[in-house]
mmCIF file of the N, C-alpha and C atoms, coordinates in Angstrom:
data_MODEL
# 
_entry.id   MODEL 
# 
loop_
_atom_site.group_PDB 
_atom_site.id 
_atom_site.type_symbol 
_atom_site.label_atom_id 
_atom_site.label_alt_id 
_atom_site.label_comp_id 
_atom_site.label_asym_id 
_atom_site.label_entity_id 
_atom_site.label_seq_id 
_atom_site.pdbx_PDB_ins_code 
_atom_site.Cartn_x 
_atom_site.Cartn_y 
_atom_site.Cartn_z 
_atom_site.occupancy 
_atom_site.B_iso_or_equiv 
_atom_site.pdbx_formal_charge 
_atom_site.auth_seq_id 
_atom_site.auth_comp_id 
_atom_site.auth_asym_id 
_atom_site.auth_atom_id 
_atom_site.pdbx_PDB_model_num 
ATOM 1   N N  . MET A 1 1  ? 96.968  73.473  113.217 1.00 0.00 ? 1  MET A N  1 
ATOM 2   C CA . MET A 1 1  ? 98.360  73.201  113.606 1.00 0.00 ? 1  MET A CA 1 
ATOM 3   C C  . MET A 1 1  ? 99.268  73.343  112.384 1.00 0.00 ? 1  MET A C  1 
ATOM 4   N N  . LYS A 1 2  ? 100.324 74.105  112.562 1.00 0.00 ? 2  LYS A N  1 
ATOM 5   C CA . LYS A 1 2  ? 101.253 74.305  111.454 1.00 0.00 ? 2  LYS A CA 1 
ATOM 6   C C  . LYS A 1 2  ? 102.233 73.141  111.363 1.00 0.00 ? 2  LYS A C  1 
ATOM 7   N N  . THR A 1 3  ? 102.639 72.844  110.152 1.00 0.00 ? 3  THR A N  1 
ATOM 8   C CA . THR A 1 3  ? 103.618 71.783  109.962 1.00 0.00 ? 3  THR A CA 1 
ATOM 9   C C  . THR A 1 3  ? 105.008 72.297  110.324 1.00 0.00 ? 3  THR A C  1 
ATOM 10  N N  . PRO A 1 4  ? 105.910 71.402  110.710 1.00 0.00 ? 4  PRO A N  1 
ATOM 11  C CA . PRO A 1 4  ? 107.270 71.836  111.081 1.00 0.00 ? 4  PRO A CA 1 
ATOM 12  C C  . PRO A 1 4  ? 107.974 72.609  109.971 1.00 0.00 ? 4  PRO A C  1 
ATOM 13  N N  . SER A 1 5  ? 107.743 72.232  108.720 1.00 0.00 ? 5  SER A N  1 
ATOM 14  C CA . SER A 1 5  ? 108.408 72.938  107.620 1.00 0.00 ? 5  SER A CA 1 
ATOM 15  C C  . SER A 1 5  ? 107.927 74.378  107.520 1.00 0.00 ? 5  SER A C  1 
ATOM 16  N N  . MET A 1 6  ? 106.645 74.611  107.809 1.00 0.00 ? 6  MET A N  1 
ATOM 17  C CA . MET A 1 6  ? 106.118 75.977  107.785 1.00 0.00 ? 6  MET A CA 1 
ATOM 18  C C  . MET A 1 6  ? 106.735 76.801  108.901 1.00 0.00 ? 6  MET A C  1 
ATOM 19  N N  . ILE A 1 7  ? 106.926 76.176  110.064 1.00 0.00 ? 7  ILE A N  1 
ATOM 20  C CA . ILE A 1 7  ? 107.525 76.879  111.200 1.00 0.00 ? 7  ILE A CA 1 
ATOM 21  C C  . ILE A 1 7  ? 108.976 77.250  110.885 1.00 0.00 ? 7  ILE A C  1 
ATOM 22  N N  . VAL A 1 8  ? 109.712 76.327  110.287 1.00 0.00 ? 8  VAL A N  1 
ATOM 23  C CA . VAL A 1 8  ? 111.107 76.592  109.924 1.00 0.00 ? 8  VAL A CA 1 
ATOM 24  C C  . VAL A 1 8  ? 111.186 77.711  108.896 1.00 0.00 ? 8  VAL A C  1 
ATOM 25  N N  . ALA A 1 9  ? 110.297 77.673  107.901 1.00 0.00 ? 9  ALA A N  1 
ATOM 26  C CA . ALA A 1 9  ? 110.293 78.716  106.875 1.00 0.00 ? 9  ALA A CA 1 
ATOM 27  C C  . ALA A 1 9  ? 109.984 80.074  107.493 1.00 0.00 ? 9  ALA A C  1 
ATOM 28  N N  . LEU A 1 10 ? 109.037 80.109  108.433 1.00 0.00 ? 10 LEU A N  1 
ATOM 29  C CA . LEU A 1 10 ? 108.682 81.362  109.092 1.00 0.00 ? 10 LEU A CA 1 
ATOM 30  C C  . LEU A 1 10 ? 109.856 81.899  109.908 1.00 0.00 ? 10 LEU A C  1 
ATOM 31  N N  . LEU A 1 11 ? 110.566 81.009  110.599 1.00 0.00 ? 11 LEU A N  1 
ATOM 32  C CA . LEU A 1 11 ? 111.725 81.438  111.382 1.00 0.00 ? 11 LEU A CA 1 
ATOM 33  C C  . LEU A 1 11 ? 112.823 82.000  110.485 1.00 0.00 ? 11 LEU A C  1 
ATOM 34  N N  . VAL A 1 12 ? 113.044 81.369  109.339 1.00 0.00 ? 12 VAL A N  1 
ATOM 35  C CA . VAL A 1 12 ? 114.068 81.856  108.406 1.00 0.00 ? 12 VAL A CA 1 
ATOM 36  C C  . VAL A 1 12 ? 113.721 83.253  107.915 1.00 0.00 ? 12 VAL A C  1 
ATOM 37  N N  . VAL A 1 13 ? 112.445 83.472  107.593 1.00 0.00 ? 13 VAL A N  1 
ATOM 38  C CA . VAL A 1 13 ? 112.009 84.786  107.125 1.00 0.00 ? 13 VAL A CA 1 
ATOM 39  C C  . VAL A 1 13 ? 112.179 85.827  108.228 1.00 0.00 ? 13 VAL A C  1 
ATOM 40  N N  . LEU A 1 14 ? 111.803 85.483  109.460 1.00 0.00 ? 14 LEU A N  1 
ATOM 41  C CA . LEU A 1 14 ? 111.922 86.428  110.568 1.00 0.00 ? 14 LEU A CA 1 
ATOM 42  C C  . LEU A 1 14 ? 113.381 86.778  110.848 1.00 0.00 ? 14 LEU A C  1 
ATOM 43  N N  . VAL A 1 15 ? 114.259 85.792  110.814 1.00 0.00 ? 15 VAL A N  1 
ATOM 44  C CA . VAL A 1 15 ? 115.680 86.049  111.057 1.00 0.00 ? 15 VAL A CA 1 
ATOM 45  C C  . VAL A 1 15 ? 116.266 86.927  109.954 1.00 0.00 ? 15 VAL A C  1 
ATOM 46  N N  . THR A 1 16 ? 115.867 86.655  108.715 1.00 0.00 ? 16 THR A N  1 
ATOM 47  C CA . THR A 1 16 ? 116.356 87.459  107.593 1.00 0.00 ? 16 THR A CA 1 
ATOM 48  C C  . THR A 1 16 ? 115.904 88.907  107.716 1.00 0.00 ? 16 THR A C  1 
ATOM 49  N N  . LEU A 1 17 ? 114.611 89.105  107.991 1.00 0.00 ? 17 LEU A N  1 
ATOM 50  C CA . LEU A 1 17 ? 114.092 90.462  108.137 1.00 0.00 ? 17 LEU A CA 1 
ATOM 51  C C  . LEU A 1 17 ? 114.743 91.167  109.321 1.00 0.00 ? 17 LEU A C  1 
ATOM 52  N N  . GLY A 1 18 ? 114.955 90.442  110.420 1.00 0.00 ? 18 GLY A N  1 
ATOM 53  C CA . GLY A 1 18 ? 115.570 91.033  111.597 1.00 0.00 ? 18 GLY A CA 1 
ATOM 54  C C  . GLY A 1 18 ? 117.006 91.459  111.338 1.00 0.00 ? 18 GLY A C  1 
ATOM 55  N N  . SER A 1 19 ? 117.764 90.627  110.624 1.00 0.00 ? 19 SER A N  1 
ATOM 56  C CA . SER A 1 19 ? 119.155 90.978  110.340 1.00 0.00 ? 19 SER A CA 1 
ATOM 57  C C  . SER A 1 19 ? 119.243 92.167  109.388 1.00 0.00 ? 19 SER A C  1 
ATOM 58  N N  . VAL A 1 20 ? 118.344 92.224  108.410 1.00 0.00 ? 20 VAL A N  1 
ATOM 59  C CA . VAL A 1 20 ? 118.332 93.362  107.483 1.00 0.00 ? 20 VAL A CA 1 
ATOM 60  C C  . VAL A 1 20 ? 117.954 94.640  108.226 1.00 0.00 ? 20 VAL A C  1 
ATOM 61  N N  . ALA A 1 21 ? 116.952 94.559  109.100 1.00 0.00 ? 21 ALA A N  1 
ATOM 62  C CA . ALA A 1 21 ? 116.525 95.737  109.858 1.00 0.00 ? 21 ALA A CA 1 
ATOM 63  C C  . ALA A 1 21 ? 117.650 96.205  110.784 1.00 0.00 ? 21 ALA A C  1 
ATOM 64  N N  . PHE A 1 22 ? 118.344 95.253  111.424 1.00 0.00 ? 22 PHE A N  1 
ATOM 65  C CA . PHE A 1 22 ? 119.450 95.620  112.307 1.00 0.00 ? 22 PHE A CA 1 
ATOM 66  C C  . PHE A 1 22 ? 120.573 96.283  111.519 1.00 0.00 ? 22 PHE A C  1 
ATOM 67  N N  . HIS A 1 23 ? 120.845 95.778  110.320 1.00 0.00 ? 23 HIS A N  1 
ATOM 68  C CA . HIS A 1 23 ? 121.909 96.365  109.498 1.00 0.00 ? 23 HIS A CA 1 
ATOM 69  C C  . HIS A 1 23 ? 121.531 97.773  109.052 1.00 0.00 ? 23 HIS A C  1 
ATOM 70  N N  . MET A 1 24 ? 120.266 97.998  108.755 1.00 0.00 ? 24 MET A N  1 
ATOM 71  C CA . MET A 1 24 ? 119.826 99.315  108.298 1.00 0.00 ? 24 MET A CA 1 
ATOM 72  C C  . MET A 1 24 ? 119.884 100.353 109.421 1.00 0.00 ? 24 MET A C  1 
ATOM 73  N N  . TRP A 1 25 ? 119.509 99.927  110.650 1.00 0.00 ? 25 TRP A N  1 
ATOM 74  C CA . TRP A 1 25 ? 119.404 100.889 111.749 1.00 0.00 ? 25 TRP A CA 1 
ATOM 75  C C  . TRP A 1 25 ? 120.623 100.934 112.663 1.00 0.00 ? 25 TRP A C  1 
ATOM 76  N N  . SER A 1 26 ? 121.608 100.068 112.412 1.00 0.00 ? 26 SER A N  1 
ATOM 77  C CA . SER A 1 26 ? 122.777 100.057 113.290 1.00 0.00 ? 26 SER A CA 1 
ATOM 78  C C  . SER A 1 26 ? 123.668 101.269 113.012 1.00 0.00 ? 26 SER A C  1 
ATOM 79  N N  . PRO A 1 27 ? 124.302 101.839 114.045 1.00 0.00 ? 27 PRO A N  1 
ATOM 80  C CA . PRO A 1 27 ? 125.118 103.047 113.870 1.00 0.00 ? 27 PRO A CA 1 
ATOM 81  C C  . PRO A 1 27 ? 126.483 102.782 113.239 1.00 0.00 ? 27 PRO A C  1 
ATOM 82  N N  . TRP A 1 28 ? 126.911 101.524 113.167 1.00 0.00 ? 28 TRP A N  1 
ATOM 83  C CA . TRP A 1 28 ? 128.219 101.233 112.591 1.00 0.00 ? 28 TRP A CA 1 
ATOM 84  C C  . TRP A 1 28 ? 128.043 100.525 111.262 1.00 0.00 ? 28 TRP A C  1 
ATOM 85  N N  . TRP A 1 29 ? 129.107 100.506 110.486 1.00 0.00 ? 29 TRP A N  1 
ATOM 86  C CA . TRP A 1 29 ? 129.051 99.939  109.140 1.00 0.00 ? 29 TRP A CA 1 
ATOM 87  C C  . TRP A 1 29 ? 130.117 98.878  108.974 1.00 0.00 ? 29 TRP A C  1 
ATOM 88  N N  . TRP A 1 30 ? 129.942 98.022  107.968 1.00 0.00 ? 30 TRP A N  1 
ATOM 89  C CA . TRP A 1 30 ? 130.849 96.894  107.738 1.00 0.00 ? 30 TRP A CA 1 
ATOM 90  C C  . TRP A 1 30 ? 132.255 97.348  107.358 1.00 0.00 ? 30 TRP A C  1 
ATOM 91  N N  . SER A 1 31 ? 132.380 98.556  106.807 1.00 0.00 ? 31 SER A N  1 
ATOM 92  C CA . SER A 1 31 ? 133.704 99.013  106.375 1.00 0.00 ? 31 SER A CA 1 
ATOM 93  C C  . SER A 1 31 ? 134.662 99.131  107.563 1.00 0.00 ? 31 SER A C  1 
ATOM 94  N N  . GLU A 1 32 ? 134.126 99.482  108.726 1.00 0.00 ? 32 GLU A N  1 
ATOM 95  C CA . GLU A 1 32 ? 134.983 99.588  109.913 1.00 0.00 ? 32 GLU A CA 1 
ATOM 96  C C  . GLU A 1 32 ? 135.486 98.217  110.333 1.00 0.00 ? 32 GLU A C  1 
ATOM 97  N N  . ILE A 1 33 ? 134.629 97.204  110.219 1.00 0.00 ? 33 ILE A N  1 
ATOM 98  C CA . ILE A 1 33 ? 135.054 95.847  110.553 1.00 0.00 ? 33 ILE A CA 1 
ATOM 99  C C  . ILE A 1 33 ? 136.105 95.375  109.546 1.00 0.00 ? 33 ILE A C  1 
ATOM 100 N N  . ALA A 1 34 ? 135.897 95.684  108.278 1.00 0.00 ? 34 ALA A N  1 
ATOM 101 C CA . ALA A 1 34 ? 136.837 95.265  107.233 1.00 0.00 ? 34 ALA A CA 1 
ATOM 102 C C  . ALA A 1 34 ? 138.203 95.918  107.436 1.00 0.00 ? 34 ALA A C  1 
ATOM 103 N N  . SER A 1 35 ? 138.221 97.175  107.884 1.00 0.00 ? 35 SER A N  1 
ATOM 104 C CA . SER A 1 35 ? 139.489 97.873  108.069 1.00 0.00 ? 35 SER A CA 1 
ATOM 105 C C  . SER A 1 35 ? 140.267 97.294  109.247 1.00 0.00 ? 35 SER A C  1 
ATOM 106 N N  . ASN A 1 36 ? 139.562 96.713  110.223 1.00 0.00 ? 36 ASN A N  1 
ATOM 107 C CA . ASN A 1 36 ? 140.225 96.149  111.401 1.00 0.00 ? 36 ASN A CA 1 
ATOM 108 C C  . ASN A 1 36 ? 140.365 94.631  111.312 1.00 0.00 ? 36 ASN A C  1 
ATOM 109 N N  . TRP A 1 37 ? 140.074 94.054  110.145 1.00 0.00 ? 37 TRP A N  1 
ATOM 110 C CA . TRP A 1 37 ? 140.042 92.599  110.005 1.00 0.00 ? 37 TRP A CA 1 
ATOM 111 C C  . TRP A 1 37 ? 141.424 91.981  110.250 1.00 0.00 ? 37 TRP A C  1 
ATOM 112 N N  . VAL A 1 38 ? 142.492 92.670  109.834 1.00 0.00 ? 38 VAL A N  1 
ATOM 113 C CA . VAL A 1 38 ? 143.842 92.121  109.991 1.00 0.00 ? 38 VAL A CA 1 
ATOM 114 C C  . VAL A 1 38 ? 144.210 92.036  111.465 1.00 0.00 ? 38 VAL A C  1 
ATOM 115 N N  . GLY A 1 39 ? 143.774 92.985  112.261 1.00 0.00 ? 39 GLY A N  1 
ATOM 116 C CA . GLY A 1 39 ? 144.131 93.006  113.671 1.00 0.00 ? 39 GLY A CA 1 
ATOM 117 C C  . GLY A 1 39 ? 143.346 92.029  114.525 1.00 0.00 ? 39 GLY A C  1 
ATOM 118 N N  . MET A 1 40 ? 142.343 91.389  113.945 1.00 0.00 ? 40 MET A N  1 
ATOM 119 C CA . MET A 1 40 ? 141.510 90.487  114.747 1.00 0.00 ? 40 MET A CA 1 
ATOM 120 C C  . MET A 1 40 ? 142.113 89.095  114.815 1.00 0.00 ? 40 MET A C  1 
# 
């Protein structure tokens, strides 16, 4: 049985890897969001 702290650490790693992978493979870039930031 894993301890709760190990589970939390694993979730943090998975979320980090998932967000990095999504940023790498996503068709849009942050510069477009930055250019439209004033209008939001």
